[in-house]
N, C-alpha and C positions, 0 to 999 in steps of 0.2 A: 436692377433697382433695389435699394435697401431700405430698411426701416431704422428707427432710432437705435443707437448703440445701447447695449446692456452691460452693466458692470457686475463682475463676479469676483468673489473672494475664494481662493483655492488654497487648501492645506498642502504645503510642500512635503509633508511626511506621508499622508495617506491619500492625497488627491481628492479629498472631499470638497464639494462645492457648496457655497451659500451666497445669499444675496446681501448679507450684512457682515461686517467685520467683527471679530471677537478675539480677545486675547488668548483664548484656549479653544482648540478644535473640539467640536462637539462629538466627533466620531472617534478619533484616536486618543483624545485627551492631551495632545501635545501643546506646550505653551510656546507662544511666539512663532508658530508655524503658519499662521493664516496670513496670506498676503494678497493684495489686490492684483487681479489678473488684467492683462491688457484688454481694454474695451474693444470688442470686435463687433462691427455692425451686423445686425441680424439680416441675413440674406433671405430672399424669398425662395420657396421651394423650386428646385430645378424642374423644367418641363422636358418632355420628350424631344422637342425641337432643338434643345440646346446641346444634345449629345449625338454621337454617331453610333450606328449599329456595330456591335462587337462580333468577334468570331465565335462560332458555335461548333460543337463536336457531336458526332453521333456515337452513342454508347455502344451500338452494335459494332462499329468499326474499331473501337478501343477495347472490346471484350477480350481479344486475343493478345493484347500487349500488356500482360500482367507483369508488374515489376517483381523480380525475384528478391527474396530475403537473403542477406549475407550473414553467414554465421559469425558470431563473435569469438568462437573458440571455447565458450563455456555453455554447456548444454542447458543448464538450469536457467541461465539468463536468456538464451534463445527461446526456451519454452514460454517465458513470460512475454517476450516481445512478439511472439507469434511465428517464430522461425528464425529470427535474427534482425539485424538493422536493415532498413530500406534506404536505398540511395536518395538523398535529398530530404530525409526525415529529421525531425527535431524531437529528441527524447529528453524528458525532464526526470531526473532521479532525485528524490527527496528522502530525508531521514534525519533522525536526531544526531547531534554531534557525537562522534566516536562509535557509531553503529557499524561502520565498515564501508561507507560509500566510496571513499578514495581507494581503499584496498581493492574493492571490486573493479573499479575503473582501471587501476594499474594492472590488474591481472588481465583485463580485456586488452589493454594497450600492448602488453607483452606478447599476446597471442596473435596480433594482427600486424601486417607490415605497414610502414609509412604512416604512423599515427602522430598527430600533432596534439600535444598536451599543453593547454594554456591555463595557468593558475595565477590568481591574484592573492592567494592565501599562503602559499608555500614557495620557497626558493628552490632553485635547481639542486642545491646541495641537500636540502631536506628530502626531495623526491628521490634523489640518487641513493640516499641512505635507506629509504624505505624499500626501494628496489633490491638493494643488497640484503636487507633483513629478510625479505620475502623470498629471496633466492630466484628472482625473475631476471630474464634477459631483456635488456633495454637497448639492443644494438640498432634497431630501426626506429626507436622513439625519438621524436624531436620535441624539446621542451621550450616553453616560452613563459617567462614571468612578466606578465603584462596585464594591465587593467583597462587600457584605452581600446574601445571597440573598433575604431578605424584601423589601428595598428594590427589588431588580430585579424580582421578581415583582409587587409592587404597581405599579411603573411600567408593566409590560406590561399589567396589568389596566386601567390608566387610559388608556394610549396606544392600545392595540389595534393593534399594528403588523402588517404582512403577513409580516415575517420578523424573527427575533431572532438576533443574532450575539453570542456570549459569548467573550471572549478574555482569559484562558483559564479552564478549569474548576479548575485548580490554585490560582488566586488567590482564588476565592470562599470564603466562610466563613459559618458559622451558629452562633450561641450555643447552639442546641438540639442540635447534633450533637456527639458526643464526639470527642476527639482534637484535634491541632493543625491549623492551616490548611495545606492541601496534603497532609495525611496520608490514609491509606487509608480510615479511618472517615469523615472529613469528605467526601472525594470521593464515596464510595459513597452517603452520605446526601443530598448535594446533587444528584447525578445522578438519584436516585430522585425527589426533589422536582420537578426540572425535567421529568422524564418524565411524572409525574402531571399537572403543570400543562399541558404541551403537549397531552396527550390530552384533557384537559377543555376547554381553550380553543380547540383547533384551530389554534394558532399554531405554525408550524414553527420549529425552532431549530437553529442551527449552533454547535457547541462546538469550541473549539480545545483539543487535548490535548497537553501536553508529552511528550517521549519520553526514555527512559533512554539511557545510553551504548550499550546493546545494540540500540537501535532499537525497543524495545517501548514501548507507551503507559505513561507513569508512573502509578502508582496500582495498585489491585487489578485483577486480570483480570476481575472481575465488572463493572467499568466498561464493558467491551466487550459484555457480555451485556445490560446494561440499555438501551443505546441501540439505535435501529433500524438505523442505517447506520454503518459504520466505514470511513473513507476515509483512505488514507495518501498523503502527498506525498513523492515520492522524487526523487533526482537527485544528481549530482556537482557540487560547487561549482566545479570546474574546467571544467565544461561548461555550456552555455547551456540545455540541454534539461531539462525537468521532467516526471515521470510522475505521474499521479493514478490510484491503484488502489483497489479496494474489497475489504476482507477480509470484510465482512458486509453484506448488503442484504436487508431484509425486503420491499422493494417492487420488486426487479428482480434481474438477474443479477449475479454477483460476479466475472465474468471479463472485464469491459470495462476499458479503459484510456483515459485522456485524455492527450494529448501537448501540452506547452506549451513555448514558447521564452521565456527570461527576457531582457528587453530593458530599456533605460533608461526606457522608458515603461510598464513593467509586464510582465505575462505576455501573450504573444501565442499564440493558438491555432495549432496545426500541423495543417492539414487533410490534408496528404499526408506522413505520417511517413517513408515509404520514401525519398522524395527528400531529405528533411531529413537522414537519417542517412547518405546516400551521397554528398552533394554534395562532400565533401572526399576522396573515395576516390582513391588513387593507382593507376594502371594499370601493367601490365607489371612488377609487383613479385612475386617469389616469395613464396608463403605467404599470398596474399590470395584469399579466396573469399567470395561473397555467398550468404547463405541467407535463407529466408523463415520467420518465426515467426508464430504467431497470438496476438494479444492479444484475447481474447474472440472477436468475429466479424470483427476487423480484421486483415488480413495486413500485416506490416511486414518490409521487407528491411533486413538489417543485414550489416555486413562482419565476417568472421572473419579474424583475422590470426594467423599462426604464424611463429615464429623458431626455428631450430635451430642450435645451436653445439656444437662438439665439447667434451665434458666434460673437465674437468681433475681431477675427483675420481674415486674408485672407484665412486661411485653417482651416476648421472645425475639432474639436477634437473628437476622438472616444476612449472611455475608457470602459473596461470590467473587471468585478470582478466575478470570478467563471465561465467565459465563454471565449472561444478562441477569442482574439482580431482580428486575421486575418480572422476568420470566420465571425465576425461581419462586417468587411469591405465588404466581398462578399455579405452578405445579404442586406446591405444598397445599394450596387450597383444594385442588383436585384429590390429593391423597387423603385429606381429612374428610371431605364431604362425600366423595364418590367411592373411595376404597376403604374407608373406616380406619385409617392409620392415624393415631393421635400424634399430631405435630405441634400442638399449641403449648406444650410444657417444656419444649426443648429448643435451645439455640441450634440453628442449622448452618453449617459452613460447607461451601462447595468450592472445589479447586480443580482446575484442569492441569494435570501434571505437565511439567516442562515449560510452564509459562505460555502455553498455547492459548489462543483466544478463539472460542467456538461461537459462531454467529448463526448457524442454521438450526432449525428446530429438530433435526434428526437426532440430536443428543438428548432430547427430552426423556426417552425411555431409560437411558443409562443413568440420568440424574435421579429419576424416581426410584430405580432399583438401588442405587447407591445410598439414598436417604433411608430407605426401608432397611437395608442391610446395617447401616450405622445405628438406627434406632433399636433394632433387634439384637445387635451385637453378634450377628451370625454372618460369617464371611460367605461370599458367593463362590461358586466353582471358578478356578483360575482359567478354565477353558471356555468361560461364558463371555459372550459379546452381545450387545443389544443396541438397536437403533430404531427410531421411529418417532413421529410427532405425537404428543399426547393431547387429545381433545379434552374439552371441559366435561365431557361425560365419562371420562376414564378410558375411552377407546384409543387404540393405537392406530393412528392415521398413516396412510402411505406417504412415502417420500420418493424422491427421484433416485434412479440408479440403484434399485434394491438388489438386483442380481450382481452388479459389480461390487457393491459393498459386502454382500455375503461371500462372494468369491475371495475378496481380499482377506476377510476374517478367517476363512477356512485355510487360506494359503499360509497363514501364520499360526496354524494349529489350534484355532478356536473351533472346537467341534460342536458346541452348542450356541446357536445364534438365534436370538429373539428378534423377529422382524414383524412388520405389519401383516405379512402373509401367513405366518404360522401362529401368531398370537394376536388376533384382532382386538382383544380386550386385555388390559393390563391385569385385571383381577384374576384371570386364568393363570397368567405367568407368576403372579405373586403367590397364588395358592400352591402351584407346583414347586416353587423354590423355598417357600417359608411355611 
């Protein structure tokens, strides 16, 4: 039994719904994209009597049937995925154009047998030229330049590859899905089809997802909910390093990071990131301090740089690159009010060397020491490293993995390490250093 039908207007670009028609979508701002949807009768809520009981499983019986990860041949990629790709999984790889997504996937494809590479953005000749430029072997790779989802799924069914790479999800289309190619409705329907096929066939799939100017995955947010793993490829084009992070992982941790170096021969794994980020460090320069941050279970040493210049305006400027500007304001207030360091008359600039972005509060101690060093014009010892969260009272608060951070600093010949254990208050550390 049904109730009266309800008319809805849906945007073909962003899938936004409204009860009234308008020439411009109120969500995405597209002109002429709002169309009347088919009037569907409002059905009553289903009752338990209308369905049949489904099959259930005992978790105790399934406990021993753990699905093993399959290595991709690239250790840093395996680290981020939790050990490798899982059969039947759907992995979404996103990143800015030109950051190295296709290069990474081509290197993965060359290291595994019987891989199907479906691309709607590049031709077979373009991919072959890239393989030749990177010096990769493509003997077992099968390429398909196709955008129709049904053709790709039929090819997978016939070829039965060990891994499927699709570049990119925004280029696929299906006549059965509503909306334009690359639109929200199409992307959501296509991803659901790929997920259902991957689970049924057991073939793992790697999808490339385009990003918006804000850095988010293009398309609906539900795209990230549909897939098993969401991996983002980050990096500054002016720098050679690239970071691989996970925002979602149903088969492992989400706090691991993979570090790569972009070279003429493709992406090169960085087994020792600390040495990589510190190899160009200048010594005996005021405002330079090394800190240790944690990326998952991996400690990484990075250089914090500070520059102080007397302000020419009534209000001093505060700028931060790779560090939270709001957090910098708080630390400067602590320096001024709790530690007696005059910061009101100087512009303060903070930079994390190498284009790295620091998000955890363990870098607070290094930022404070770098600012004091820049204000005083006195360089800190090159063998000094510091980490710890700075409280509003000027105290150095504990952070996670203190012993692992300290061991990493001493491994790279930093003999003097300021930690929350040996310097519970920053005032003592500043007195000893300045």
